[in-house]
C-alpha positions in Angstrom: 113.2 -3.6 18.4 110.7 -6.4 17.6 107.0 -6.0 17.8 105.2 -7.9 20.5 103.8 -11.2 19.2 100.3 -10.9 18.1 97.5 -13.1 19.4 96.3 -15.9 17.2 92.7 -15.2 16.1 91.3 -18.2 17.8 92.8 -17.0 21.1 91.6 -13.4 20.8 88.7 -13.2 23.2 87.6 -9.7 22.2 87.4 -10.8 18.6 85.6 -14.0 19.4 82.9 -12.1 21.3 82.5 -9.5 18.7 79.7 -9.2 16.1 82.3 -10.1 13.4 82.8 -13.6 14.9 79.1 -14.4 15.3 79.3 -17.2 12.7 82.2 -18.7 14.7 80.2 -18.7 17.9 77.1 -20.2 16.1 79.4 -23.0 14.6 80.8 -23.7 18.0 77.4 -24.5 19.4 77.2 -27.1 16.7 80.7 -28.6 16.8 81.3 -28.7 20.6 78.1 -30.5 21.5 78.5 -32.9 18.6 82.1 -33.8 19.9 80.7 -34.5 23.4 77.6 -36.5 22.0 80.1 -38.7 20.0 82.4 -39.1 22.9 79.6 -40.3 25.1 78.0 -42.4 22.5 74.8 -40.6 22.5 72.8 -41.4 19.3 69.1 -41.4 20.4 67.1 -39.2 22.9 63.6 -39.0 24.4 63.0 -35.3 24.9 60.9 -33.9 27.7 59.4 -30.5 27.2 57.1 -28.7 29.8 56.9 -25.7 32.0 59.9 -24.5 34.0 57.5 -23.3 36.6 56.1 -26.7 37.6 57.0 -27.5 41.2 57.5 -30.8 42.9 54.8 -31.9 45.2 57.1 -31.5 48.2 58.0 -27.8 47.2 54.4 -26.9 46.4 53.0 -28.4 49.6 55.6 -26.6 51.6 54.9 -23.3 49.9 51.2 -23.6 50.5 51.6 -24.6 54.2 53.8 -21.7 54.7 51.3 -19.4 53.2 48.4 -20.7 55.2 50.4 -19.9 58.5 50.1 -16.2 57.7 47.3 -14.3 59.5 45.7 -13.1 56.3 47.4 -14.7 53.2 46.9 -12.8 50.0 44.1 -14.5 48.1 45.9 -14.4 44.7 49.0 -15.9 46.2 46.9 -18.6 48.0 45.0 -19.4 44.7 48.4 -19.7 42.9 49.9 -21.9 45.6 46.9 -24.2 45.4 47.2 -24.4 41.7 50.9 -25.2 42.1 50.1 -28.0 44.3 47.5 -29.4 41.9 49.9 -29.0 38.9 52.7 -30.7 40.8 51.4 -34.1 39.6 53.0 -33.2 36.2 56.4 -33.0 38.0 56.0 -36.3 39.7 54.7 -38.0 36.5 57.6 -36.6 34.5 60.0 -38.1 37.1 58.3 -41.4 37.0 58.1 -41.6 33.2 61.8 -40.7 32.9 62.7 -43.3 35.6 60.7 -46.0 33.8 62.1 -45.3 30.4 65.7 -45.2 31.6 65.3 -48.5 33.5 63.7 -50.0 30.3 66.4 -48.8 28.0 69.2 -50.1 30.4 67.6 -53.5 30.3 66.5 -53.8 26.7 68.9 -51.5 24.6 72.4 -52.1 23.5 75.1 -49.3 23.9 74.5 -48.1 20.4 70.7 -48.3 20.5 70.2 -46.8 24.0 67.9 -43.9 24.4 68.7 -41.2 26.9 66.4 -38.7 28.5 67.0 -35.2 27.4 65.5 -31.9 28.7 66.1 -28.2 28.5 68.3 -28.5 31.6 66.4 -26.0 33.7 63.9 -26.3 36.6 60.3 -27.6 36.5 59.5 -30.4 34.0 63.1 -30.3 32.8 64.4 -31.0 36.3 61.8 -33.8 36.8 63.0 -35.6 33.6 66.7 -35.4 34.6 65.8 -36.5 38.1 63.8 -39.5 36.9 66.8 -40.7 34.8 69.2 -40.1 37.7 66.9 -42.2 40.1 67.2 -45.0 37.6 71.0 -44.7 37.5 71.1 -43.5 34.0 72.9 -40.6 32.3 70.7 -37.7 31.0 71.2 -34.6 28.9 70.4 -31.0 29.7 70.4 -28.5 26.9 70.2 -25.2 28.8 69.8 -21.8 27.4 71.1 -18.4 28.8 68.0 -16.4 29.9 67.4 -13.3 32.1 65.2 -15.4 34.4 64.0 -18.9 35.3 66.7 -20.9 33.6 69.6 -22.5 35.6 71.0 -26.0 35.2 69.3 -28.4 37.5 71.5 -30.8 39.7 70.5 -34.0 38.0 72.2 -33.7 34.6 75.3 -35.7 33.8 78.1 -33.4 34.1 79.5 -34.3 30.7 76.1 -33.8 29.1 75.3 -30.4 30.7 75.3 -27.8 27.9 74.7 -24.0 27.9 73.6 -22.4 24.7 73.3 -18.8 23.7 71.4 -19.4 20.4 67.9 -20.7 20.6 68.1 -22.1 17.1 71.2 -24.2 17.8 69.7 -25.5 21.1 66.5 -26.5 19.0 68.6 -28.2 16.5 70.1 -30.5 19.1 66.7 -31.2 20.5 65.4 -32.3 17.2 68.5 -33.9 15.7 69.0 -36.7 18.2 65.3 -37.1 19.2 63.4 -40.2 18.3 60.5 -39.4 20.8 59.3 -36.2 22.3 57.0 -35.9 25.4 55.1 -32.6 25.8 53.9 -31.8 29.4 51.8 -28.9 30.2 53.7 -25.6 29.8 53.6 -22.0 28.4 55.0 -20.1 25.6 58.3 -22.0 25.4 56.5 -25.4 25.4 54.1 -24.2 22.8 57.0 -23.0 20.6 58.9 -26.3 20.9 55.7 -28.4 20.2 54.6 -26.3 17.2 58.0 -26.2 15.7 58.5 -29.9 15.9 55.0 -30.5 14.4 55.7 -28.2 11.7 59.1 -29.8 10.8 57.3 -33.2 10.7 54.3 -31.9 8.7 56.5 -30.3 6.1 58.8 -33.4 6.1 61.9 -31.4 7.1 62.1 -34.2 9.7 61.8 -37.4 7.8 62.8 -39.9 10.5 60.1 -41.7 12.6 59.4 -39.7 15.7 56.9 -40.3 18.3 55.1 -37.2 19.8 53.1 -37.7 22.9 51.1 -34.8 24.4 50.2 -35.3 28.2 47.0 -34.4 29.8 44.4 -33.6 27.0 42.2 -31.8 29.5 44.9 -29.2 30.1 45.6 -28.7 26.4 42.1 -28.5 25.4 41.8 -25.5 27.8 44.6 -23.6 26.2 44.5 -24.6 22.6 41.7 -25.7 20.3 43.6 -28.0 17.9 40.3 -29.5 16.5 39.4 -26.0 15.6 42.4 -25.8 13.3 40.9 -28.7 11.4 37.5 -27.2 11.4 38.8 -24.0 10.0 40.8 -26.0 7.3 44.2 -24.5 8.5 45.5 -28.0 9.1 44.4 -31.3 7.5 42.5 -34.0 9.5 45.6 -36.3 8.9 47.8 -33.8 10.8 46.1 -35.0 14.0 47.9 -38.3 13.4 51.3 -36.6 13.9 50.9 -36.8 17.6 49.1 -38.9 20.3 47.3 -37.8 23.5 48.2 -39.6 26.7 46.6 -39.1 30.1 48.6 -41.5 32.3 52.2 -42.4 32.9 51.4 -46.1 32.1 50.0 -44.9 28.6 53.1 -42.9 27.8 55.4 -45.8 28.9 53.5 -48.2 26.7 53.6 -46.0 23.6 57.3 -45.2 24.1 58.6 -48.6 24.7 56.6 -50.1 21.9 57.9 -47.4 19.5 61.5 -47.8 20.7 61.2 -51.6 20.3 60.3 -51.1 16.7 63.2 -48.9 16.0 66.0 -51.1 17.5 
């Protein structure tokens, strides 16, 4: 009596999900996205980072109106809803910037030199970036990550360019590898992490290619981090401030990005 035919290793789901196959899973998050990027001729990206919690003006206004209808709304909830409405301008500005950049690239870039909007694939500023590209009739990328909260794929990502990562470091690799420009909108821990890692990689020359870093709304960032204080305490050099540029309007960001992209083409 012959033995049952054993599973091939690459078809053995239990093995592939085991600790012993971790290296294979890591490699898969490099090889499979690379194949899709090649197939879709994606060579250059403009990456948008920012808070997943930022709401559109429409949603923020609706939430505030509903709260005000209550006989005695909770003061903390009311304060948050008012701040959400104030911060919704970041969502709308991200939509507009992504729309403009996509339109500009569609008009001025060849297929090989085209720049594509890329986000973390989730809600908030990520959704706004993908939405803006979609409004301009362009494809855009979403590099999602499996998280216990907040993160879900927004509906504006091109289906062929919608990714789901398990490993943060592989997701970060794909953010950095294709990026020629990065736009940082106001955000929290995740945005800080992404900004500081990119700046560190450029500062230490691990990233050698030209890369434009734009940080949006200096007033917000001056409230949450004292970058000049790092210079004053000699923990970074004065010249490190030249690794990025502050921008306070969509017009400024569009000007910086289109000029930079034109020089790279």
